[in-house]
N, C-alpha and C positions, 0 to 999 in steps of 0.2 A: 285765379289767373286774375294778376291787376293792373299789365300793361301787356301791347301787343308789338311786335315785329312786324313792322309794315311795311316791309321791305325784304321779304325772304326770298331768296334766290335759287330755282330751281335750274339747275346745270343741266340735263340728263334726268332720262328714267332711273338708270342706276343711283342716281343721285341721292331719288325724291324716296326712291322706293325701299334703298337698304342703307338707313341711313348710320346701322352701325355696322357696315362692310359685309353681312350676311343679309343672304334672301332667309326668309323664313317660312314652315311650313303653313299653310292654312289650315283652319279648322272646319273640315268642311261638316262636321256636326254641328256649328251654330250655322245662324237665321243668316243669309250672304246678303249683301249690298244690289239692288237693285237700278241697271242703269237704263231710263227708258231715252229711244231715239223717237220725234215724233217728227215728220221730212213726210213731202208732199208728192207719194212712189208714183203716181199718179197725177197726169198734166204735162204742162210743157217744161218744167222742173224735173224731172222725173231721173232724169240722166242723173243731173245734180245732187240728185237724195240717195241716191244709189249711192252715186260716190261715197259720202257722207256715211253712210251706213258703215259700208266698209272702212274708211277710216274708224267711227267711233271702233267697230269692229276689232279692229288691229291693235286700238288702245286697251281696248279694255284684257284682249290678249297676253301682252307684254306686260300687265299690270297685275293677270292671275299667276302668268310664268316666271314672278318673281315672289310668289309667294300673297297676293291679294292685298288686299288691306287693315290691318290689323284682325290680323288673321283668315281675314274674310274674303271670300269670292266674290268677282263682280259677273252679275248674271243680266244679259242685256235683253230687254223685249221694244219690239218695235212695230209701231205703229203709222199709217197713211192718215193725214190728215186731208187728203186730195185738195191742196192749196184753196179751202173754204174757212175762212173762220170759223162759222158755226160749227162745223165737225172740230174744229179743231179744238174746243170748249169743250165737246165730246170726249173726244179720245186723249183729253191732259186729262179729265177724271178721272176716266177709264182706266189710266195709266197711275194714276194718284190710291184712288181708295180699292181696285183691283187687286192690280199687280205692285202697290207697293211701291211707290219709285222713289229713293233718294237723289237720285242722281238728273237733271232730265237736259237733254240735249238737241244738238241737230234745230234743221228751220231753215228755208230758202224765202218765204215770202213775207215781206213786213206785216206787212193786216195781216196774218194769222199770228204773227209773233205778238202784235199787241194786246189780242184777241186772249194769248193765253198765257202773257205776261202776268194781265189781272186776274184771271183765273186760279194760277199758282201761288203767287200772292197769299190765297186765303188758308192756305196747307203753309204744314214742316215738308219742305221739299226747295232744295239747292237744282235756280234753271239758270244754266249754264247754255246760253242760248245763239238765235243768230238773229238779227232785226238791223238790215242799215238803213230803217228810216230814225232819220233826230230824234222823231217823238218817244224812242221808245228807252232813251236814253234823255229825255228831255221833259217834256207838260206830261208823259203818259210812263214816267219811271216807276223804278217798282223797289223797294229793299230787296225780294228774294231774285232779283236777276241783276243777272250781269251777262256783259258779250263779249267774246275776243274780236268780234265781227270790225271791219271799219265802218263807221256810218257814210253816210251819202254826204256829208260835206267831204272827209277823207279824201272818198270816191272821186267827187266828180270835180271839186274844185282841185284835187292832186291831178289827177289827168289832162285836165284844160291848164291847171299852170304850167306842166311841166313841156306841152307842145306846143303851148306859146311863148315861152323860153327859148324856142329852139326853130319855133316859127313864126315873129313875131309879125311877118305880111301878111301871113295868111288869116285876117280877123274876122275876116265875117261869115258868120256861123248859122247854120240849121241847125235844127233838134226836130230829133224823132224818140217822146219820151211815151216808156210806161206809163198806163193812166190807175196809177192808183202811188200809193202814201211814198214807199220808194224814188217813182221817177219821177214824182211832182218835188221833192226835196233834190235828187238828186239836179236836176234841172235850176234849181234855185241855187242851189250853187255856182254850177258849172258854167250858167249864165254871169252872174257875179265876176268867177275870175277870169270872162272875158271880156266885160264892159271895163273893172279895171285896168286891165292891162291896152285900154283905146279901142277893143275892139266893140263887133257891133251883133248883135242878133237880129237877122232876117227875118224866120219865122219859127215855127214850132209846131208841133202837131204831136198831141195824143193819138197814143194806138193802143187797141184793148189788150187783153194779156191772151194770147191763144189769137194771134192777128190771124185772118187768113189769106192775108196780100199785102208786102207792104209798098209794093209795084209805084200805086201812086202817091208816096206819100215820097221817096225817092224820086220819083221824076217832078215833084214839086220843088225834091232840093235842088233838082239841077237844072232847074227853070228861077231860080230863087236870085241867082248868080253872087254867092254863096261861095265862101274859099273855100269851108271843111261843114263837113255830114257828122254830127255827133248823136251815136245811138242807143239812148237811156233804155235800153231793152238789154233782155235775159235769157238763158238759156232755148230754150228750142225754138224760141221768137228771135234771139238772135243769130240762128243760123240762118233762119228765114231769110232777114234783113238782111246776112252778107250774101249768100248764096242770091240775093236775088238782085242785090248791088253788083256783082259781077258780072252777071247776068248781062245787067244792062248796061253795065261797060263807067259808072260810077268812076270807076278812082281812075281814071282820064279824063275828070272832067275836074276833079275834086278830093281831100286830104277824105279821107274814113279814119274816123276814132269813136270807138268807143270808150264812154265809161267810166265801164269796169267789163273786164272783158270772161268770158265763162267759157273754163278753157275746154269743159266735155264738149262743148258746140263747136270750139275752134280747133280742135283735132278734129272731129267729123267735117267742120269745111272743108281741111286739108292747106298745102302748104298756096297751089294754086290761088285759091280765093282769098286766102289770107297774107298774102303779102303784099306786102306794103300797106296795113292796116295795123292803128294804134291802137294800143288797149293798153285801161289803168289793171293793175293788178293788186292785190295787196300780199301777193301771196305765188311764187311760180318754182320749179324747179330748178330755175337758171339762175333764181336771185345769188347772190354769193356769199352763203352760207353754207359750209363744210353740212349741218345738220341739215339743211332744206334736202342739199342730193342724197344724204343718205335718207330721210326720211323717203324718195320719194322713190328710189329705189326698195324701199320695203313693199313697200304698194306695187310698182311694178312686177316685181319677183310675186308678191300671194295674188295679185289681183288684173296682172295681165296691160297694165297703164299705169302712168302716174296723177296722183292725185287733182282735183282739182283744188283753186284758193280756200273755197268752203269747208274742203272737207277737213285740207292744215287746219285751222279754224276750230273746226270739231273733234280732229287729232288732238290738238291742244286742250281742250274743254277740256276732255273724259282727264286728259293728267291733272294740270292744273283741279279740276275742280274736285276730283278725291283726293289729290296732297292735302287739298283744304280739309276735307274729310281724314284722311290720317293723322292733321296735326292738331286737326280737335280731341280727337283721341278716346272721342267716341265711338262703342261697338252700333250697330245697328236695330236694337233694341231701344237705343237712346241717344238716336240721332235726332240733332239740334242744326237745324241748316241756319238758324241765324250766326249761330258760333261758328258753322262756317264762311257764312260770307262776311261776317266781319272781319274774321281771315283773310280775305281774300283783298280787302278792301285797300289800294297802297301795294297788293301785291307785287310785284315782278319776277317775271321765268322766261328764258329763254329756250323753247322745246324746238319749231321750225325755222325759224330764222333769225333776228336779231332780237337784244333785249327787247322787251316791251314789258307794260305797268298798269295794271284795272285802276287807273283813275276812281279816287273814293268816292266823289263829289257827285259822279251821275253814272260811274258803273260801266265806262267807256275806257276799251281796249284804247292807251298811245301808244301807235308803231307806226312803224313807215310807212309810205305808199308807192308802188315803182309804177313807171310806164314804159312798154316796150312795142318794138315795131315787129309786125309779119316776115321773116325773113321767106325766100325765093328757095326752090327746093334745091340747086346746088349750096349754096352755102348750111343744108340742113345736115346736121353729123347723123343721125335718124329719125324714125319718123315723131316724135319728139322735141326733138329740137326745134322747137318753131319758134318761138322769140327771142328776140336782145333784149335786151337793159338798155333804155335812149338815158334816163334819166332817173333818183331818187328824191321825195322830197319828206324830209324829218318829223316823226313822229309829231312834239309838240308840235311845231310851225301847220297842221293841222287839226287843232282844236280847238273849238270851240270853246271860249273861255265859261268859266263854271256858272259866273252869273248869268252868263249869256244862255244857257239849255234850257231853264226853265223848271229845271231837275227839283223837286221839293223827294227824298226819304220818307219812306213810311219810319217810326222810330225802332230802338230795337230793345220791343218790350218783354221778353223773355230775361234776354242780358238785363235789362234795367235794375229788373227783381233781381236778379243773381248779382246783382253789385259792380260787373264784369263793364259795361258799355257807361260812359256815360256821355252826352254832346253838347 
């Protein structure tokens, strides 16, 4: 191997797995591929974590149904990190050293992702994880970590920009921000978007993870004179904030924006609470792509509900990760994570929405970002028809320049020895 095709196109699962036009029979006697899913099944993001497990299961089952990867089936191991970085490190070691994981996916918390990524870099494992924090593909980037997840910049800057383009006169903002790395970065870029368009940030309150009561924060927001309250919180916290905002009558006094919506929480809230709430979304089943609807319908049929946006990233992560394994052409006994990662740098794919690309300089996905508004119950065609997309920002417009990220990736040590890679 002397050259790399940095723009391999994954048109569909069928194309990915059946490049010769024929599915092949899995080698049941050979060593299987091990897929690890590391998520917080305990805590405020538990519903989102379960949704990610569903989508990882769906992707692995679909690949196995077409013959596996290089004739070997995928077996999946799930671990709960309980939203704690220290437990994340222990579970990561367990998955790698005891279970023999080849590809690791999933995650909700950026702080857990940072600890996991540093640990995985020590091993021969392909880490296609989730991390919204800019730091994960910035100053704390790693060669063995790649993410299809939108960054805090993409999320927060995208949501605020689309909203302000639609409502330029609603330019006084109050923020309620989750007090950890993802929330801090989202606030930084959402506030930049507001100020760039001539707006003003009149307040920001940091809320603890698992916040017991948002009422004092929402009361301050209503008393601040702001036109908009932007909740940079997620999971059960988002459900609680939105429910309490409805009970306090916040929507009667100001617009409510969620820099990134959490569909599991939004579905739990229902249309009465969600009507008129603006949410940023990296993905929703209603985005204008046939593959988005097809994927959502598969999840609805099998699991009883359409997936959340992070689950769409996990589903695609399994497919993209194992596509690299297939293209590397080495069996589990001779697995080479460096080779797989090298093949993913610059890789283009189209799985649950439009074309996306894994940027070589920092391993972050270039992808479109959407902003939606909650429908009222009369507008909904069914109980899942909750959002109307009101704006889209193109992926390249949301990316920090490579030189701005602060990312310096480790060298491909093994590939250098083999003469495959030369930076």
